[in-house]
Backbone bond lengths (Angstrom), bond angles and torsions (degrees), N, CA, C in turn:
res aa  C-N    CA-C-N  psi(-1)  N-CA   C-N-CA  omega(-1)  CA-C   N-CA-C  phi
1 M - - - 1.449 - - 1.524 108.57 -
2 D 1.313 115.86 139.11 1.452 122.83 179.34 1.530 109.51 -68.02
3 K 1.335 116.35 119.05 1.468 121.60 -177.25 1.530 111.25 -60.64
4 K 1.321 116.83 -41.66 1.462 120.13 -179.58 1.528 110.48 -62.87
5 L 1.330 116.89 -43.69 1.457 121.02 179.09 1.520 110.87 -61.27
6 S 1.310 117.52 -45.46 1.462 120.04 -178.89 1.528 111.13 -66.15
7 D 1.339 118.01 -35.39 1.469 121.08 177.18 1.527 111.17 -63.99
8 V 1.326 115.51 -46.40 1.463 120.40 179.28 1.517 109.50 -63.82
9 F 1.325 116.74 -47.79 1.459 120.89 -176.81 1.525 111.10 -59.44
10 M 1.337 117.67 -47.64 1.467 119.14 -175.38 1.529 111.26 -64.68
11 K 1.317 117.75 -38.38 1.474 120.45 179.71 1.520 110.99 -68.49
12 R 1.330 115.73 -44.24 1.457 119.22 -177.59 1.527 111.89 -71.87
13 L 1.308 117.12 -33.94 1.461 120.04 176.83 1.527 110.18 -63.07
14 E 1.309 116.82 -46.91 1.463 119.55 179.68 1.530 110.80 -61.67
15 Y 1.332 116.63 -44.47 1.464 120.33 179.53 1.529 110.67 -61.16
16 A 1.335 117.22 -49.03 1.466 121.78 -178.45 1.527 110.84 -63.86
17 R 1.332 116.58 -38.26 1.467 120.83 178.77 1.524 110.29 -60.44
18 K 1.312 116.43 -49.12 1.467 120.47 -178.45 1.524 111.12 -67.04
19 R 1.334 116.38 -39.81 1.460 120.39 179.60 1.530 111.06 -64.26
20 A 1.321 116.99 -31.91 1.471 121.52 179.22 1.529 111.84 -80.28
21 G 1.324 117.60 -3.52 1.461 120.69 176.55 1.509 115.06 96.96
22 Y 1.324 117.38 5.96 1.466 120.85 175.70 1.528 106.78 -94.20
23 N 1.322 115.84 93.84 1.459 120.56 -172.61 1.518 113.83 -71.74
24 T 1.326 116.11 -18.85 1.465 119.50 179.66 1.527 109.56 -129.50
25 Q 1.304 114.91 161.01 1.466 120.05 174.61 1.527 110.16 -62.75
26 E 1.317 116.38 -35.94 1.458 121.50 179.31 1.519 111.18 -62.43
27 A 1.333 116.95 -39.58 1.464 120.73 179.75 1.527 110.67 -64.15
28 L 1.326 116.75 -42.02 1.465 120.10 177.20 1.527 110.53 -64.58
29 A 1.308 116.51 -45.84 1.467 120.72 -179.79 1.531 111.01 -60.71
30 D 1.325 117.32 -41.35 1.469 120.95 178.56 1.529 110.81 -62.07
31 A 1.331 116.26 -45.15 1.467 120.20 179.76 1.520 110.43 -63.99
32 Y 1.319 116.11 -41.74 1.470 120.73 178.83 1.524 110.10 -62.16
33 D 1.319 115.55 -48.06 1.464 120.18 -178.65 1.532 111.40 -60.95
34 K 1.315 117.08 -42.82 1.469 120.48 -179.44 1.525 111.36 -63.56
35 K 1.305 116.70 -38.90 1.467 119.82 -175.33 1.526 113.28 -85.84
36 Y 1.319 117.96 -37.16 1.465 120.32 -170.41 1.530 115.52 -116.32
37 N 1.316 118.48 -15.98 1.464 120.40 -179.70 1.520 110.63 -107.25
38 S 1.317 115.52 53.55 1.469 120.31 -177.04 1.524 112.89 -68.16
39 E 1.309 117.56 -17.66 1.469 120.63 -178.93 1.528 112.22 -86.55
40 G 1.310 117.06 7.97 1.456 120.46 178.66 1.517 113.79 76.17
41 N 1.326 116.27 24.08 1.469 119.95 177.56 1.525 110.34 -64.94
42 K 1.304 115.65 167.85 1.459 122.43 178.78 1.531 110.25 -56.56
43 S 1.318 117.01 142.04 1.460 122.61 178.91 1.530 111.03 -59.93
44 V 1.316 115.73 150.52 1.465 120.36 178.52 1.529 112.41 -89.17
45 L 1.321 118.15 6.36 1.464 120.30 -177.42 1.525 112.18 -53.83
46 G 1.315 117.14 -45.91 1.465 119.91 178.91 1.516 111.50 -60.34
47 S 1.318 116.65 -38.08 1.468 120.80 178.28 1.519 111.13 -68.03
48 V 1.329 116.89 -44.01 1.467 120.23 178.86 1.528 110.14 -57.76
49 K 1.322 116.15 -43.09 1.472 119.96 178.48 1.526 111.07 -62.22
50 K 1.328 117.84 -42.06 1.469 121.13 177.51 1.521 111.16 -64.11
51 W 1.340 116.85 -42.17 1.455 120.37 -179.20 1.522 110.99 -62.21
52 E 1.324 116.79 -42.85 1.467 119.61 -178.36 1.526 112.98 -77.40
53 R 1.312 117.75 -16.48 1.470 121.93 173.38 1.523 111.21 -84.88
54 G 1.309 116.53 -15.23 1.461 120.85 -176.29 1.509 112.64 84.05
55 A 1.332 117.05 14.55 1.459 121.18 -178.95 1.527 112.33 -85.24
56 A 1.334 116.68 -14.30 1.469 120.67 -179.24 1.514 109.08 -159.54
57 I 1.322 114.38 161.26 1.461 122.16 173.54 1.524 105.69 -125.18
58 P 1.335 117.49 138.22 1.467 118.90 -176.00 1.526 113.13 -66.89
59 K 1.324 114.46 156.09 1.462 121.13 173.19 1.527 108.20 -67.08
60 A 1.314 116.18 164.66 1.465 122.08 -173.91 1.526 113.03 -55.43
61 D 1.331 118.04 -45.43 1.466 119.14 -177.72 1.527 111.50 -66.05
62 S 1.320 117.16 -38.79 1.470 120.53 177.07 1.522 110.63 -67.80
63 L 1.330 116.89 -38.60 1.462 121.19 178.86 1.526 110.35 -60.47
64 L 1.316 117.05 -44.24 1.468 120.12 178.81 1.522 111.58 -63.74
65 N 1.324 117.08 -38.69 1.465 120.72 176.85 1.521 111.23 -64.33
66 I 1.319 116.78 -42.13 1.471 121.59 178.65 1.525 109.49 -61.23
67 C 1.327 115.69 -45.22 1.466 119.90 -179.65 1.521 111.33 -60.31
68 E 1.314 116.67 -39.49 1.458 120.04 178.23 1.531 110.54 -65.26
69 L 1.308 116.92 -45.03 1.468 120.38 179.26 1.524 112.53 -63.91
70 L 1.329 116.48 -38.80 1.463 120.76 -175.03 1.523 113.16 -93.46
71 N 1.325 116.32 -1.60 1.464 121.67 179.15 1.529 111.27 55.03
72 C 1.325 114.57 50.89 1.466 120.38 177.72 1.524 108.56 -143.99
73 S 1.321 115.39 170.61 1.465 119.10 -178.09 1.530 110.91 -95.75
74 A 1.321 114.83 156.31 1.463 120.48 174.87 1.525 109.68 -64.84
75 D 1.331 117.33 -35.57 1.465 120.50 177.92 1.523 111.13 -58.57
76 Y 1.328 117.00 -37.93 1.465 120.17 177.25 1.531 110.44 -65.82
77 L 1.326 116.50 -52.28 1.466 119.53 -177.10 1.528 112.38 -60.98
78 L 1.329 116.87 -32.99 1.465 121.22 -178.38 1.525 113.06 -89.13
79 G 1.325 117.09 1.78 1.458 120.68 175.23 1.521 115.04 81.25
80 K 1.321 117.46 16.02 1.466 120.80 -179.50 1.519 112.17 -83.84
81 Q 1.319 117.45 -21.58 1.464 122.54 176.16 1.518 108.27 -147.23
82 D 1.318 115.94 157.62 1.457 119.96 -178.16 1.526 113.42 -92.43
83 A 1.322 117.19 -20.04 1.466 120.49 177.31 1.523 108.96 -78.74
84 M 1.330 116.24 138.09 1.465 120.11 -177.42 1.524 113.18 -69.62
85 K 1.325 116.30 -29.43 1.466 119.90 -178.42 1.511 109.66 -122.72
86 N 1.316 116.06 141.81 1.456 120.68 -178.75 1.522 112.47 -60.47
87 D 1.330 117.74 -35.62 1.459 118.89 -178.61 1.527 112.77 -71.45
88 N 1.313 118.30 -11.68 1.461 121.11 176.78 1.525 112.79 -91.30
89 V 1.324 117.77 -17.09 1.461 121.54 -175.14 1.516 110.76 -57.20
90 D 1.330 116.70 -50.47 1.459 120.79 -177.73 1.524 111.01 -64.28
91 A 1.328 117.09 -41.92 1.466 120.38 -179.95 1.520 111.56 -63.08
92 V 1.315 117.22 -39.54 1.464 121.29 177.98 1.535 110.13 -64.35
93 K 1.330 115.73 -45.44 1.468 119.89 -179.45 1.522 111.79 -63.88
94 R 1.322 116.57 -44.42 1.466 120.80 -175.13 1.522 113.64 -72.12
95 T 1.334 116.45 -35.96 1.461 119.17 -173.73 1.518 113.86 -99.22
96 G 1.332 116.45 -24.51 1.453 119.22 -174.80 1.520 112.60 79.99
97 L 1.332 116.54 1.60 1.457 120.56 178.08 1.524 109.45 -77.85
98 S 1.318 115.74 158.60 1.463 119.34 176.67 1.526 109.21 -74.45
99 E 1.318 115.41 159.56 1.462 118.75 178.48 1.516 110.55 -63.66
100 N 1.309 117.49 -35.41 1.461 120.67 178.79 1.532 110.20 -60.56
101 T 1.334 116.97 -41.32 1.460 121.07 177.96 1.522 110.83 -65.00
102 I 1.328 116.82 -40.60 1.465 120.91 177.59 1.530 109.79 -61.43
103 E 1.332 117.26 -42.32 1.469 121.24 178.11 1.528 110.85 -61.80
104 I 1.327 117.02 -42.51 1.469 121.00 178.65 1.524 110.17 -62.39
105 L 1.328 116.75 -40.85 1.463 120.05 177.68 1.527 111.40 -64.16
106 H 1.336 117.49 -38.68 1.473 120.60 175.77 1.527 110.30 -60.53
107 I 1.321 116.09 -45.70 1.468 120.79 -179.68 1.527 109.89 -63.94
108 F 1.326 116.32 -46.53 1.462 121.04 179.37 1.523 110.21 -58.89
109 N 1.319 116.66 -44.37 1.459 121.31 -179.75 1.530 111.21 -62.02
110 S 1.324 117.26 -44.38 1.461 119.51 -179.04 1.526 111.10 -68.92
111 E 1.335 117.62 -37.36 1.462 120.72 177.85 1.524 110.39 -68.23
112 T 1.322 118.46 -42.10 1.457 122.48 178.39 1.523 110.00 -62.69
113 H 1.335 115.87 -40.90 1.460 120.51 178.66 1.524 110.60 -60.48
114 K 1.337 117.20 -40.41 1.467 120.97 179.01 1.532 110.06 -61.25
115 Y 1.337 116.86 -43.93 1.455 120.62 -177.82 1.519 111.35 -66.11
116 I 1.313 116.82 -38.75 1.462 120.51 -179.69 1.520 110.60 -66.27
117 I 1.329 117.02 -42.94 1.464 121.33 -179.70 1.522 111.11 -67.52
118 N 1.323 117.10 -38.93 1.475 120.93 -177.24 1.519 112.93 -82.84
119 A 1.318 118.33 -4.83 1.483 120.56 -177.12 1.505 111.45 -75.86
């Protein structure tokens, strides 16, 4: 396994996990198990711990599930892009704003839209 890839992945996974509101590895594993391990398979907690230690990288199907849970792209977790979501990449490039600022603008836009509709 590429050491650089595992270093990037483990750091970005932890960051994305916390940003998504899963404050612990156990919380992420529980959410993953509830959504994707409906057949009562073994918990992914051990895998989550390995991923965040840099000892392993998930298989493609698990990676896609993680991305869905954490609301981020595989390209971000694998270090191929710096924006967490693919739809933010173009906005970051075009405006020069940070991805965090783009996210705030998305939230502001959706909240403003709610107020306009409910007025």
